[in-house]
DOZA-133757 format. One line per field, with one value per residue: z, x negated, y negated of N, C-alpha, C, O in turn; residue in three letters. Coordinates in nm, 4 decimals. Layout:
BEGIN
nup	[Z, ...]
neast	[X, ...]
nnorth	[Y, ...]
caup	[Z, ...]
caeast	[X, ...]
canorth	[Y, ...]
cup	[Z, ...]
ceast	[X, ...]
cnorth	[Y, ...]
oup	[Z, ...]
oeast	[X, ...]
onorth	[Y, ...]
res	[ALA, ...]
//
This chain:
BEGIN
nup	[7.7681, 7.9334, 8.1696, 8.0894, 8.0399, 8.3018, 8.4305, 8.2902, 8.3612, 8.6372, 8.6451, 8.5154, 8.6926, 8.9185, 8.8298, 8.7702, 9.0243, 9.1334, 9.0154, 9.1412, 9.2429, 9.0715, 9.0166, 9.2828, 9.4016, 9.2344, 9.2881, 9.5602, 9.5605, 9.3846, 9.5057, 9.7669, 9.6937, 9.5736, 9.7938, 9.9714, 9.8128, 9.7789, 10.0456, 10.1116, 9.9432, 10.0534, 10.3121, 10.2589, 10.1446, 10.0661, 9.9242, 9.7228, 9.5932, 9.4982, 9.3257, 9.1380, 9.0331, 8.9149, 8.7119, 8.5436, 8.5752, 8.5809, 8.8310, 9.0731, 9.3569, 9.4087, 9.2406, 9.3508, 9.6041, 9.5246, 9.3658, 9.5465, 9.7455, 9.5904, 9.5219, 9.7758, 9.8806, 9.6619, 9.6571, 9.8971, 9.8381, 9.6174, 9.7419, 9.9029, 9.7073, 9.6196, 9.4204, 9.2122, 8.9252, 8.8652, 9.0283, 8.9285, 8.6667, 8.7125, 8.8450, 8.6419, 8.4644, 8.6072, 8.5870, 8.3157, 8.2953, 8.4617, 8.3050, 8.0911, 8.2044, 8.4708, 8.4359, 8.1766, 8.0447, 8.1249, 8.0107, 7.7352, 7.7120, 7.7743, 7.5968, 7.3311, 7.4519, 7.7311, 7.8619, 8.0655, 8.2895, 8.3656, 8.6092, 8.6151, 8.3716, 8.4080, 8.6268, 8.5012, 8.3070, 8.4686, 8.6001, 8.3865, 8.3175, 8.5516, 8.5377, 8.3117, 8.3609, 8.6203, 8.9775, 9.0615, 9.2250, 9.5020, 9.6582, 9.7645, 9.5734, 9.4318, 9.6350, 9.7187, 9.4796, 9.4582, 9.6823, 9.6095, 9.3793, 9.4887, 9.6546, 9.4597, 9.3074, 9.5002, 9.5364, 9.2808, 9.2631, 9.4546]
neast	[-13.3359, -13.1604, -13.1792, -13.0637, -12.8015, -12.7283, -12.7417, -12.5419, -12.3161, -12.3109, -12.2653, -12.0176, -11.8551, -11.8697, -11.7568, -11.5052, -11.4155, -11.3869, -11.1711, -10.9447, -11.0036, -11.0074, -10.7216, -10.6351, -10.8094, -10.7533, -10.4793, -10.4982, -10.6507, -10.5017, -10.2502, -10.2934, -10.3675, -10.1274, -9.9555, -10.0580, -10.0341, -9.7577, -9.6758, -9.7914, -9.6449, -9.3888, -9.4293, -9.4718, -9.2343, -9.0760, -9.2598, -9.3218, -9.0740, -9.0465, -9.2705, -9.1986, -8.9728, -9.0888, -9.2269, -9.0273, -8.8832, -8.5838, -8.3238, -8.4875, -8.5058, -8.3813, -8.5362, -8.7902, -8.7664, -8.7019, -8.9289, -9.1409, -9.0706, -9.0689, -9.3411, -9.4582, -9.3303, -9.3670, -9.6469, -9.7063, -9.5884, -9.7442, -9.9929, -9.9291, -9.8650, -9.6059, -9.3306, -9.4816, -9.5037, -9.2672, -9.2886, -9.5296, -9.4541, -9.2530, -9.4030, -9.5798, -9.4195, -9.3885, -9.6434, -9.6613, -9.4758, -9.6079, -9.8340, -9.7146, -9.6253, -9.7344, -10.0095, -10.0627, -10.2173, -10.4750, -10.4935, -10.4782, -10.6991, -10.9160, -10.9068, -11.0479, -11.2792, -11.3343, -11.1363, -11.1198, -11.1562, -10.9148, -10.7007, -10.4266, -10.4253, -10.6073, -10.4891, -10.2513, -10.3446, -10.4412, -10.2044, -10.0440, -10.1899, -10.1515, -9.8729, -9.8494, -10.0239, -9.9745, -9.9556, -10.1552, -10.3325, -10.3609, -10.1213, -9.7955, -9.6016, -9.6874, -9.6815, -9.4106, -9.2909, -9.3762, -9.2438, -8.9736, -8.9627, -9.0103, -8.7832, -8.5855, -8.6547, -8.6095, -8.3320, -8.2464, -8.3357, -8.1816]
nnorth	[-8.0680, -7.9251, -8.0713, -8.3105, -8.2197, -8.1425, -8.3892, -8.5272, -8.3736, -8.4207, -8.6988, -8.7018, -8.5514, -8.7139, -8.9596, -8.8632, -8.7920, -9.0396, -9.1628, -9.2526, -9.4992, -9.7473, -9.8278, -9.8518, -10.0447, -10.2617, -10.3005, -10.3704, -10.6126, -10.7816, -10.7641, -10.8709, -11.1288, -11.2261, -11.2030, -11.3993, -11.6331, -11.6459, -11.6658, -11.9125, -12.0822, -12.0509, -12.1501, -12.4130, -12.5121, -12.7358, -12.8905, -12.7073, -12.6835, -12.9449, -12.9528, -12.7524, -12.8774, -13.1061, -12.9808, -12.9176, -12.6891, -12.5134, -12.5360, -12.5830, -12.5419, -12.2913, -12.1296, -12.1693, -12.0504, -11.7881, -11.7104, -11.7465, -11.5615, -11.3273, -11.3138, -11.2776, -11.0407, -10.8697, -10.8680, -10.7325, -10.4858, -10.4064, -10.3694, -10.1499, -9.9729, -9.9298, -9.9166, -10.0117, -10.0417, -10.1822, -10.4188, -10.5190, -10.5773, -10.7721, -10.9716, -11.0268, -11.1658, -11.4002, -11.5029, -11.5562, -11.7639, -11.9478, -11.9962, -12.1245, -12.3543, -12.4873, -12.4237, -12.4833, -12.6859, -12.6159, -12.3618, -12.4233, -12.5939, -12.4287, -12.2236, -12.0409, -11.9573, -11.9865, -11.8498, -11.6620, -11.8106, -11.9076, -11.8505, -11.7399, -11.6001, -11.3921, -11.2609, -11.1870, -11.0041, -10.7914, -10.7257, -10.6388, -10.4135, -10.2585, -10.2273, -10.0683, -9.8519, -9.7647, -9.6937, -9.5222, -9.2487, -9.2825, -9.3906, -9.5009, -9.4662, -9.2368, -9.0395, -9.0462, -8.9748, -8.7082, -8.5980, -8.6371, -8.4782, -8.2246, -8.1998, -8.2068, -7.9793, -7.7818, -7.8030, -7.7311, -7.4703, -7.3460]
caup	[7.7346, 8.0532, 8.2621, 8.0362, 8.0661, 8.4455, 8.4607, 8.2346, 8.4455, 8.7651, 8.6202, 8.4815, 8.8160, 9.0069, 8.7795, 8.7870, 9.1654, 9.1695, 8.9329, 9.2268, 9.2883, 8.9973, 9.0459, 9.4246, 9.4230, 9.1626, 9.3667, 9.6841, 9.5330, 9.3275, 9.6063, 9.8713, 9.6300, 9.5621, 9.9274, 10.0261, 9.7352, 9.8135, 10.1825, 10.1061, 9.8829, 10.1497, 10.4241, 10.2085, 10.0508, 10.0099, 9.8236, 9.6118, 9.5220, 9.4270, 9.2179, 9.0356, 8.9703, 8.8288, 8.5953, 8.4599, 8.5974, 8.6234, 8.9674, 9.1401, 9.4931, 9.3992, 9.1812, 9.4454, 9.7053, 9.4596, 9.3246, 9.6679, 9.8068, 9.5005, 9.5354, 9.9066, 9.8869, 9.5561, 9.7015, 9.9970, 9.7693, 9.5380, 9.8355, 9.9446, 9.5915, 9.6239, 9.3121, 9.1468, 8.7866, 8.8690, 9.0798, 8.8347, 8.5544, 8.7586, 8.8703, 8.5100, 8.4085, 8.6763, 8.5337, 8.1843, 8.3222, 8.5121, 8.1907, 8.0041, 8.2765, 8.5587, 8.3876, 8.0307, 8.0017, 8.1480, 7.9095, 7.6054, 7.7178, 7.7897, 7.4957, 7.3747, 7.5086, 7.8773, 7.9026, 8.1918, 8.3988, 8.3963, 8.7026, 8.5755, 8.2607, 8.4657, 8.7034, 8.4044, 8.2472, 8.5667, 8.6241, 8.2716, 8.3318, 8.6561, 8.4890, 8.2152, 8.4158, 8.7443, 9.1056, 9.0860, 9.3161, 9.6416, 9.6608, 9.8074, 9.4528, 9.4027, 9.7410, 9.7120, 9.3605, 9.4933, 9.7730, 9.5337, 9.2916, 9.5738, 9.6953, 9.3395, 9.2749, 9.6015, 9.5057, 9.1557, 9.2896, 9.5459]
caeast	[-13.1955, -13.0874, -13.1754, -12.9638, -12.6709, -12.6998, -12.7143, -12.4107, -12.2169, -12.3056, -12.1977, -11.8793, -11.7860, -11.8635, -11.6562, -11.3749, -11.3774, -11.3603, -11.0635, -10.8443, -11.0484, -10.9666, -10.5881, -10.6260, -10.8770, -10.6773, -10.3580, -10.5334, -10.6921, -10.3898, -10.1448, -10.3292, -10.3613, -9.9877, -9.8995, -10.0972, -9.9771, -9.6157, -9.6650, -9.8219, -9.5309, -9.2780, -9.4640, -9.4640, -9.1244, -9.0355, -9.3607, -9.3059, -8.9526, -9.0799, -9.3622, -9.1198, -8.8895, -9.1749, -9.2637, -8.9090, -8.8245, -8.4444, -8.2860, -8.6172, -8.4963, -8.3538, -8.6532, -8.9021, -8.7419, -8.7106, -9.0671, -9.2212, -9.0358, -9.1171, -9.4867, -9.4900, -9.2840, -9.4379, -9.7855, -9.7076, -9.5581, -9.8614, -10.0929, -9.8837, -9.8418, -9.4632, -9.2641, -9.5923, -9.4734, -9.1621, -9.3400, -9.6306, -9.3813, -9.1897, -9.5063, -9.6331, -9.3332, -9.4176, -9.7697, -9.6306, -9.4142, -9.7140, -9.9183, -9.6392, -9.5902, -9.8359, -10.1456, -10.0631, -10.3333, -10.5944, -10.4920, -10.5112, -10.8346, -11.0183, -10.8866, -11.0546, -11.4108, -11.3365, -11.0057, -11.1302, -11.1564, -10.7759, -10.6599, -10.3075, -10.4571, -10.6706, -10.3861, -10.1593, -10.4070, -10.4410, -10.0653, -10.0011, -10.2567, -10.0811, -9.7394, -9.8625, -10.0989, -9.9120, -10.0209, -10.2670, -10.3083, -10.3544, -10.0103, -9.6657, -9.5316, -9.7274, -9.6335, -9.2643, -9.2597, -9.3932, -9.1348, -8.8490, -8.9703, -8.9909, -8.6429, -8.5091, -8.6842, -8.5435, -8.1880, -8.2250, -8.3612, -8.0781]
canorth	[-8.0634, -7.8827, -8.1845, -8.4026, -8.1574, -8.1525, -8.5310, -8.5581, -8.3070, -8.4923, -8.8260, -8.6710, -8.5126, -8.8310, -9.0541, -8.7980, -8.7987, -9.1794, -9.2179, -9.3159, -9.6307, -9.8683, -9.8815, -9.8879, -10.1729, -10.3643, -10.3267, -10.4403, -10.7511, -10.8563, -10.7685, -10.9680, -11.2607, -11.2682, -11.2201, -11.5299, -11.7443, -11.6516, -11.7168, -12.0563, -12.1517, -12.0511, -12.2376, -12.5503, -12.4964, -12.8659, -12.9259, -12.6132, -12.7241, -13.0681, -12.9151, -12.6836, -12.9800, -13.1874, -12.9000, -12.9004, -12.5569, -12.5336, -12.4948, -12.5696, -12.4874, -12.1478, -12.0641, -12.1743, -11.9473, -11.6570, -11.6807, -11.7333, -11.4330, -11.2229, -11.3037, -11.2200, -10.9015, -10.7972, -10.8495, -10.6247, -10.3592, -10.3678, -10.3162, -10.0176, -9.8879, -9.8987, -9.9896, -10.0821, -10.0811, -10.2836, -10.5456, -10.5691, -10.6376, -10.8963, -11.0715, -11.0642, -11.2701, -11.5268, -11.5534, -11.6127, -11.8942, -12.0360, -12.0346, -12.2150, -12.4768, -12.5451, -12.4018, -12.5011, -12.7663, -12.5348, -12.2561, -12.4839, -12.6486, -12.3254, -12.1205, -11.9031, -11.9234, -11.9822, -11.8008, -11.5884, -11.9072, -11.9416, -11.7449, -11.6643, -11.5092, -11.2726, -11.1914, -11.1278, -10.8859, -10.6828, -10.6865, -10.5588, -10.2836, -10.1844, -10.1926, -9.9591, -9.7388, -9.7189, -9.7190, -9.4315, -9.1359, -9.3267, -9.4857, -9.4496, -9.4207, -9.0989, -8.9507, -9.0398, -8.8961, -8.5666, -8.5599, -8.6288, -8.3610, -8.1059, -8.1939, -8.1711, -7.8388, -7.6995, -7.8019, -7.6579, -7.3286, -7.2921]
cup	[7.8551, 8.1535, 8.2177, 8.0602, 8.2136, 8.4855, 8.4114, 8.3191, 8.5791, 8.7496, 8.5933, 8.6067, 8.9088, 8.9589, 8.7893, 8.9295, 9.2084, 9.0886, 9.0149, 9.2535, 9.2044, 9.0240, 9.1917, 9.4492, 9.3538, 9.2406, 9.4921, 9.6585, 9.4827, 9.4310, 9.7152, 9.8161, 9.6234, 9.6983, 9.9813, 9.9453, 9.7655, 9.9516, 10.1851, 10.0472, 9.9808, 10.2678, 10.3859, 10.1065, 9.9879, 9.8994, 9.7004, 9.5279, 9.4391, 9.3070, 9.1045, 8.9604, 8.8739, 8.7032, 8.5000, 8.4718, 8.6466, 8.7624, 9.0541, 9.2808, 9.4889, 9.3433, 9.2749, 9.5524, 9.6444, 9.4280, 9.4464, 9.7351, 9.7219, 9.5153, 9.6682, 9.9140, 9.7827, 9.5927, 9.8012, 9.9284, 9.6807, 9.6277, 9.8755, 9.8277, 9.5865, 9.5177, 9.2277, 9.0070, 8.7823, 8.9147, 8.9893, 8.7151, 8.5950, 8.7812, 8.7405, 8.4497, 8.4777, 8.6252, 8.3947, 8.2020, 8.3731, 8.3977, 8.0966, 8.0718, 8.3509, 8.5036, 8.2367, 7.9814, 8.0158, 8.0426, 7.7740, 7.6038, 7.7206, 7.6863, 7.3815, 7.4566, 7.6601, 7.9352, 8.0360, 8.3125, 8.4416, 8.4787, 8.6596, 8.4588, 8.3161, 8.5470, 8.6094, 8.3428, 8.3432, 8.5972, 8.5093, 8.2806, 8.4379, 8.6100, 8.3923, 8.2753, 8.5392, 8.8641, 9.1311, 9.1932, 9.4619, 9.6509, 9.7149, 9.6876, 9.4251, 9.5069, 9.7401, 9.5904, 9.3869, 9.5839, 9.6980, 9.4401, 9.3706, 9.6134, 9.5770, 9.3023, 9.3730, 9.5737, 9.3801, 9.1800, 9.3757, 9.4777]
ceast	[-13.1104, -13.0732, -13.0691, -12.8221, -12.6329, -12.6672, -12.5748, -12.3001, -12.2005, -12.2313, -12.0493, -11.7989, -11.7673, -11.7567, -11.5166, -11.3244, -11.3408, -11.2471, -10.9538, -10.8769, -10.9996, -10.8242, -10.5722, -10.6888, -10.8039, -10.5520, -10.3900, -10.5661, -10.5746, -10.2776, -10.1722, -10.3215, -10.2176, -9.9215, -9.9315, -10.0432, -9.8279, -9.5934, -9.6916, -9.7073, -9.4142, -9.3057, -9.4563, -9.3509, -9.0816, -9.1322, -9.3488, -9.1841, -8.9794, -9.1707, -9.2861, -9.0309, -8.9694, -9.2192, -9.1471, -8.8467, -8.6813, -8.4187, -8.4119, -8.6091, -8.4756, -8.4751, -8.7728, -8.8867, -8.7591, -8.8554, -9.1566, -9.1971, -9.0858, -9.2682, -9.5253, -9.4535, -9.3546, -9.5823, -9.7978, -9.6850, -9.6741, -9.9690, -10.0570, -9.8706, -9.6975, -9.3915, -9.3642, -9.5581, -9.3699, -9.2181, -9.4490, -9.5627, -9.3169, -9.2931, -9.5746, -9.5504, -9.3574, -9.5480, -9.7501, -9.5694, -9.5197, -9.8031, -9.8472, -9.6077, -9.7112, -9.9777, -10.1593, -10.1865, -10.4629, -10.6055, -10.5345, -10.6558, -10.9439, -11.0069, -10.9841, -11.1787, -11.4108, -11.2046, -11.0089, -11.1378, -11.0149, -10.7180, -10.5331, -10.3315, -10.5152, -10.5700, -10.2892, -10.2178, -10.4059, -10.2988, -10.0112, -10.0630, -10.1858, -9.9421, -9.7456, -9.9253, -10.0323, -10.0021, -10.1439, -10.2333, -10.2947, -10.2473, -9.8851, -9.5845, -9.5617, -9.6701, -9.4813, -9.2198, -9.2717, -9.2808, -9.0033, -8.8483, -8.9485, -8.8455, -8.5560, -8.5299, -8.6156, -8.3939, -8.1585, -8.2393, -8.2503, -7.9506]
cnorth	[-8.0215, -7.9965, -8.2843, -8.3487, -8.1689, -8.2950, -8.5691, -8.4967, -8.3769, -8.6246, -8.8027, -8.6329, -8.6324, -8.9288, -8.9946, -8.8080, -8.9405, -9.2422, -9.2852, -9.4623, -9.7493, -9.9155, -9.9239, -10.0247, -10.2874, -10.4014, -10.4066, -10.5870, -10.8344, -10.8701, -10.8704, -11.1105, -11.3104, -11.2857, -11.3598, -11.6469, -11.7589, -11.7088, -11.8677, -12.1364, -12.1589, -12.1440, -12.3846, -12.5600, -12.6289, -12.9088, -12.8360, -12.6505, -12.8484, -13.0388, -12.8476, -12.7832, -13.0657, -13.1125, -12.8795, -12.7625, -12.5776, -12.4768, -12.4767, -12.5102, -12.3361, -12.0731, -12.0632, -12.0662, -11.8087, -11.6202, -11.6623, -11.5997, -11.3169, -11.2045, -11.2387, -11.0723, -10.8164, -10.7716, -10.7362, -10.4897, -10.3141, -10.3084, -10.1732, -9.9198, -9.8418, -9.9829, -10.0669, -10.1303, -10.1932, -10.4182, -10.6040, -10.6357, -10.7700, -11.0066, -11.1151, -11.1767, -11.4037, -11.5880, -11.6139, -11.7514, -11.9924, -12.0846, -12.1323, -12.3485, -12.5326, -12.5336, -12.4183, -12.5748, -12.6873, -12.4250, -12.3105, -12.5311, -12.5432, -12.2134, -12.1391, -11.8716, -11.9062, -11.9325, -11.7267, -11.6820, -11.9470, -11.8267, -11.6708, -11.5680, -11.3798, -11.1923, -11.1198, -11.0010, -10.7672, -10.6342, -10.6014, -10.4198, -10.1989, -10.1412, -10.0740, -9.8341, -9.6795, -9.7397, -9.6335, -9.3296, -9.1773, -9.4353, -9.4193, -9.4013, -9.2739, -9.0025, -8.9375, -8.9591, -8.7473, -8.5174, -8.5429, -8.5085, -8.2325, -8.0898, -8.1530, -8.0246, -7.7432, -7.6904, -7.7206, -7.5084, -7.2649, -7.2550]
oup	[7.8767, 8.2143, 8.2999, 8.0970, 8.2464, 8.5647, 8.4824, 8.3458, 8.6289, 8.8307, 8.6436, 8.6234, 8.9697, 9.0383, 8.8139, 8.9532, 9.3085, 9.0931, 8.9620, 9.2837, 9.2632, 9.0521, 9.2205, 9.5115, 9.4083, 9.2576, 9.5267, 9.7272, 9.5321, 9.4424, 9.7518, 9.8842, 9.6628, 9.7153, 10.0307, 10.0028, 9.7766, 9.9727, 10.2537, 10.0950, 9.9902, 10.3177, 10.4717, 9.9956, 9.8681, 9.7943, 9.5874, 9.4050, 9.3229, 9.1989, 8.9877, 8.8385, 8.7636, 8.6000, 8.3888, 8.3875, 8.7431, 8.8053, 9.1026, 9.3200, 9.5581, 9.3930, 9.2778, 9.5870, 9.7039, 9.4604, 9.4489, 9.7768, 9.7748, 9.5206, 9.6725, 9.9497, 9.8114, 9.5628, 9.7916, 9.9573, 9.6702, 9.5925, 9.8813, 9.8477, 9.5527, 9.5246, 9.1779, 8.9738, 8.7049, 8.8483, 8.9755, 8.6676, 8.5215, 8.7411, 8.7306, 8.3914, 8.4145, 8.6207, 8.3602, 8.1320, 8.3319, 8.3945, 8.0302, 8.0054, 8.2974, 8.5226, 8.1769, 7.8871, 7.9284, 7.9912, 7.7058, 7.5055, 7.6728, 7.6869, 7.3380, 7.5244, 7.7119, 8.0461, 8.1107, 8.4263, 8.5438, 8.4256, 8.6666, 8.4489, 8.2750, 8.5375, 8.6348, 8.3281, 8.3036, 8.6178, 8.5324, 8.2542, 8.4161, 8.6403, 8.3919, 8.2438, 8.5594, 8.8531, 9.2139, 9.2448, 9.5377, 9.6514, 9.7114, 9.6992, 9.3980, 9.4721, 9.7591, 9.5973, 9.3433, 9.5644, 9.7202, 9.4232, 9.3259, 9.6070, 9.5924, 9.2697, 9.3336, 9.5859, 9.3733, 9.1241, 9.3697, 9.5429]
oeast	[-13.0019, -12.9678, -12.9936, -12.7326, -12.5187, -12.5761, -12.4990, -12.1996, -12.0888, -12.1451, -11.9649, -11.6858, -11.6617, -11.6751, -11.4199, -11.2056, -11.2716, -11.2293, -10.8782, -10.7873, -10.9529, -10.8052, -10.5032, -10.6270, -10.7939, -10.5216, -10.3176, -10.5148, -10.5505, -10.2168, -10.0838, -10.2745, -10.1888, -9.8391, -9.8431, -10.0095, -9.7772, -9.5035, -9.6212, -9.6757, -9.3477, -9.2142, -9.4365, -9.3700, -9.0537, -9.0904, -9.3639, -9.1907, -8.9394, -9.1500, -9.3062, -9.0159, -8.9233, -9.2458, -9.1651, -8.7660, -8.6591, -8.4840, -8.4386, -8.6981, -8.5450, -8.5117, -8.8486, -8.9836, -8.8228, -8.8995, -9.2396, -9.2913, -9.1389, -9.3169, -9.6148, -9.5367, -9.3970, -9.6356, -9.8884, -9.7541, -9.6995, -10.0299, -10.1437, -9.8657, -9.6701, -9.3919, -9.3339, -9.5807, -9.3835, -9.1978, -9.4589, -9.6090, -9.3248, -9.2725, -9.6220, -9.6043, -9.3479, -9.5619, -9.8155, -9.6067, -9.5206, -9.8427, -9.9120, -9.5684, -9.7828, -10.0584, -10.2565, -10.2524, -10.5494, -10.7142, -10.6176, -10.7271, -11.0546, -11.0865, -11.0005, -11.1830, -11.4810, -11.1668, -10.9111, -11.1269, -10.9980, -10.6895, -10.5311, -10.2645, -10.4757, -10.5659, -10.2498, -10.1472, -10.3734, -10.2767, -9.9407, -9.9962, -10.1624, -9.8985, -9.6562, -9.8840, -10.0340, -10.1109, -10.2279, -10.1216, -10.2229, -10.2773, -9.8711, -9.5072, -9.4705, -9.6169, -9.4290, -9.1225, -9.1874, -9.2286, -8.9303, -8.7450, -8.8774, -8.7903, -8.4633, -8.4344, -8.5691, -8.3348, -8.0580, -8.1640, -8.2287, -7.8569]
onorth	[-8.0754, -8.0147, -8.3362, -8.4248, -8.2011, -8.3189, -8.6351, -8.5626, -8.3910, -8.6583, -8.8768, -8.6787, -8.6493, -8.9757, -9.0668, -8.8297, -8.9594, -9.3639, -9.3666, -9.5411, -9.8468, -10.0338, -10.0217, -10.1111, -10.3973, -10.5195, -10.4998, -10.6754, -10.9446, -10.9765, -10.9479, -11.2017, -11.4234, -11.3755, -11.4298, -11.7504, -11.8706, -11.7902, -11.9419, -12.2453, -12.2621, -12.2095, -12.4707, -12.6101, -12.6336, -12.9573, -12.8825, -12.6492, -12.8561, -13.0939, -12.8812, -12.7740, -13.0950, -13.1742, -12.8299, -12.7233, -12.6507, -12.3817, -12.3668, -12.4348, -12.2617, -11.9666, -11.9662, -11.9985, -11.7217, -11.5099, -11.5715, -11.5323, -11.2193, -11.0916, -11.1543, -10.9888, -10.7045, -10.6648, -10.6535, -10.3919, -10.1941, -10.2074, -10.0860, -9.7985, -9.7267, -10.1058, -10.1753, -10.2467, -10.2880, -10.5199, -10.7260, -10.7394, -10.8684, -11.1211, -11.2283, -11.2708, -11.5089, -11.7102, -11.7123, -11.8455, -12.1084, -12.2011, -12.2133, -12.4444, -12.6173, -12.6246, -12.3722, -12.5309, -12.6920, -12.3984, -12.2505, -12.5106, -12.5682, -12.1195, -12.2531, -11.7690, -11.8194, -11.9704, -11.7288, -11.6364, -12.0136, -11.7193, -11.5479, -11.4652, -11.2707, -11.0697, -11.0060, -10.9012, -10.6553, -10.5149, -10.5032, -10.3198, -10.0800, -10.0301, -9.9893, -9.7225, -9.5581, -9.7963, -9.6688, -9.3249, -9.1120, -9.5547, -9.2970, -9.3062, -9.1958, -8.8971, -8.8277, -8.8839, -8.6690, -8.4076, -8.4463, -8.4437, -8.1425, -7.9799, -8.0735, -7.9541, -7.6363, -7.5830, -7.6498, -7.4287, -7.1439, -7.2090]
res	[MET, ARG, LEU, LEU, ASP, ARG, CYS, TRP, ASN, THR, VAL, SER, LYS, THR, THR, GLY, ALA, LEU, GLN, PHE, ALA, PRO, PRO, LEU, LEU, THR, ARG, LEU, VAL, ILE, GLY, VAL, THR, PHE, PHE, TYR, THR, GLY, GLN, GLY, LYS, LEU, GLN, ASN, LEU, ASP, ARG, THR, ILE, SER, PHE, PHE, GLY, ASN, LEU, GLY, ILE, PRO, PHE, PRO, ALA, ALA, ASN, ALA, ILE, PHE, ILE, SER, SER, LEU, GLU, MET, ILE, GLY, GLY, ILE, CYS, LEU, VAL, LEU, GLY, LEU, GLY, THR, ARG, LEU, PHE, ALA, ALA, LEU, LEU, SER, SER, THR, MET, VAL, VAL, ALA, LEU, MET, THR, ALA, ASP, ARG, GLU, SER, LEU, ILE, GLY, LYS, PHE, PRO, ALA, GLU, LEU, THR, ASP, VAL, ALA, PRO, VAL, MET, LEU, LEU, LEU, PHE, LEU, ILE, TRP, LEU, ALA, LEU, TYR, GLY, ALA, GLY, THR, VAL, SER, LEU, ASP, ARG, HIS, LEU, GLY, ARG, LEU, PHE, ARG, ARG, ALA, HIS, ASP, THR, ARG, VAL, ALA, ALA]
//
């Protein structure tokens, strides 16, 4: 019984010490993914505008520039853990639109058994998790929050 208790305590301490990893790794993978997709759309802007137009997205030029920029900037901010909840929510909305337009056939064809094969579905799930959970401890969001709290506490105490 003691051995089991020691093993449980070791596992519990180890998993507690690694709690920073899931949001950090998720932010890194999702952020890099969005950075490169946004960069690709901006580098091929004429093709992106044409694609958006063919999908029936209104104002394809404006939307192509906005979405491409959002993906690039949002990707960088996710990597840094800056504005994580905001950018995760905004990028989630782009995944919903992608699922209703560009990836509609794939979503319908793979529902429900192969849903994990549809990239926007997986990205959407991780983005929702980040929007609800936040950036985690290893992030600019956490450090800036601490700085602002200290500054606020100092002003209140004065």
